[in-house]
N, C-alpha and C positions, 0 to 999 in steps of 0.2 A: 377321750370320750365326749360326745356332744351332750351338753347340759340341756335338758328339756325344760323349758320355762313356761310354756303356754299350752293349754289343751283346747282344741278347737272342735266345736260341734258342727258338722255339715248335714244339711238336708239335701237329699239327692233324688232326682227324677231320672228315669231311664226307660227306654223301650228295650226289653230283654230278648227280642226275637233273634238277634244274631249273636248272642253271647251264651257261653256255657255256664250260665248262672252268675251269681254274685262272687262266690268265693274263688280266690286265686288258686290256680292249679299248676300243672307242669308247664315249663316253658313252651311257648308256641300255641297254648290253648287260651283263647281270648275270653276274658272275664271282665265284669264291671269293676270289681275291686282292683284288678290289675291295671286297668285304664286310669282309674282315679289315683292310684298310688304313683303311677308314672307321671301324671300331670302335677301332683303335689310335690314330688321330688324335684321336678324341673323348676318349679317356682320357688320352693323353700331352700333348695340347694344343700340338702343333707339327707342321708338315708332315713326312712321313716316307715311306719306301718299304719295303714288305714283300718281301723277296727269297725266292722259293720254290725248293725243291730240284727239283721235277719239274713240268713243264707238262702236267698231266693234261688229257685231252680232254673235250669235252662229254659228260656222262653218266657219266664215270668217278668212282669213289669213292676215299676214302682213310681209312685208320685211323692212318697214321703219316706223313703229309706233314710235312716240316720246312721252316720258314722262319726268317729272322732279321730283326731290326729294330735299327737303330742309332738310339739316342735320347739326348736331352739330360737326360732325367729320371733321377735317381738316388734318388728318395725313395720311390716306390711299391713295397711288398714284392711279390715275385714272385706269390704266391698272390692278393694283392689285385688285381694287374694282370690276372691270369687271370680272376678272377671278374668284374671290371669289364668286360673285353672280351666275355666270354660273355653278360653281361646285355644287350649291344648287338648281338649276333649272332642271326640266325634259328636256329630249333631244329634245322636240319639241318647246322649248322656248330658245332664245339666246339674250343676251345683246351684240349688235354689237359694241357699242362705248359708252364712258362716257367722258363728258367734263364739265368744269365749265362755268356757265352762270350768268348774273346779277340776283340778288335776285328778281327783278321785272319780270323775265321771267316766263311765264306760258305756258306749252306745248299746251294747248287748245286755250286760248284767244290771245296768241301772234302769232298764225299761220295765214298766209294770204291766203294760198291755199293748196290743196292736190290732189294727183293723185291716182286713183284706176285703176286696171287692172282686166278684166274679161276674163278668159281663157276657150276656147271651143274646145273640141275634135270633129271634124267633120267626123271621120272615122266610118266605119260600126261597129267595135268592141270597147268594153270598153278597157280602159288601166288600168289594176289592180294596177300597181305600182304608178299610179297617182290618186288612189281612194280618193275622197274628195277634190282634188286639182284642178280638171278640171270638167267642165260640159259636159256631153256627149249628142250631138245633131246630129243625123245621117241623118236627112231629108235634101233634097237639098235646098240651099239658093242662092238668087241673091245678091251677095256681093256688086255689084255696087249700087243697090237700097238701101241697108243698109248704105253704105257710104254717099249717097245723103241725106238720112234721118238723119244721125248723124250730118251732117253739119248744118242742120236747128236747132239743139239744141244749137249751139254755140252762145254765146251772153248773155245778161242780160234779163231774162224772169221770169215770175211767174210760178214756177214749181209745183203748187199744184196738177195738174192733173197727175204728175209723182211721187207722194209721197203716202205712205201708209195712209189709212184713219185714222189711229190711231195717226198720227202726229198732235199735237195740237198747233204748233208754229203759231203765228199770221203773222209773216213775212215769206212768202214763195217765195220771190224773191231771186234768186241766179244767179251767173255769171258762165257760162261754157266757159273756155278758149280753150279747146281742146276736141274733141270727134272723135277719129281716130280708124280705123280698120286695123290691120296688119295681113297678112297671116303668118302661122308658119308651121313647119313640121308636126304638128298634127291637124292643123285647123285654128283657128282664135283667135287673142287677140284683145279685145276692151279696149282702154284707155280713161278714162274720167278725165279731170283736171279742177277743179273748185274752187271757193272761199269758198265753203261749200256745204253740201248736206243734204237734208231732209231724213226722216226715210225711208229706203229701196229705195231711189231714184235711185241709180246706178243699183240695181237689176231690177227695173221697166224699166229703160232706156234700159237695155239689152233685157228684155222681149219684149219691144216695137220694137226694131230694128230687133229682130228675127221674129216678126209678119210681119214687112215690107218685110223682106227677103223671107218669105213664100208666099208673094203676097196678104196678107190680106188687105193691103192698100198701097198707094204710099207715096213717101217722103213728098208731100204737106200736108198729114194728120197731120204731126207734127205741122204745123202752126195752124191748127184747134184745136189740142189738147192743145197747149200752150195758145191759146186765150180763150178757153172754160173752161179750168181747170177741165174737166170731166174725173175723174179717170177711168170710165167705158170704155172710148174710147182708153185707152192705153193698152199695152200688160200686160201679167201676171207678178207677182213678181217671178222672176226666182230663182232657188236654190242658196244658198250661196256657193255651190261648185264652185270653179273657181274664186271667188272674193278675191282679195288681195289688201290691202292698201300698195301702193308702196313707197310714199314719201310725207313728209310734207315740206312746204316752209315757211320761216320766214323772 
């Protein structure tokens, strides 16, 4: 049996448009985790598993996904390992950094919070050079109403009404530390920072804020939604286009 001597923390960026999410799936299904594992095995020369912090969905991107690898190799310098892995990865996946961490570190269970960004193009025309990276929404929005609604999400709440019905987790209480809207040269960025997220939770939050911006309900509707847990009273699950995992905190 290979003796694992070193635990490596990787920070990874990727464009998720052509992958079936982060998590490894059946043979023949292309995933980010599968690609990173294949590259790591080719460089480190022994079987291993890449433990990812967040199971991003199909089409979702990352600037700061975190993973860890426990390896027997202690010889390859961190930068050499990073460059060697990147040379074996496609152009839409990049290992941004490699560092040693304690053997007890786990990218998922050691994380205390994470930040997502959802980017929206509010212009009349699509932006072909950003296809798959931004969501195009050209209808007028009341940004002030959206901001007021977003602030009602901040705090510790039961978010079962803002989760996909397929999420079977018993504990649906999460804490949102920040939910901000920032205007950009193409439209709007929505940042959500929390201690954890339910299945499709960020995409449903964005869909709900867009409904508020279109005048379908006022900011106070968020209070009712959180109290009732009624998924039917929230907005739709918005497209993965525009969603990026920005950073993990430990």
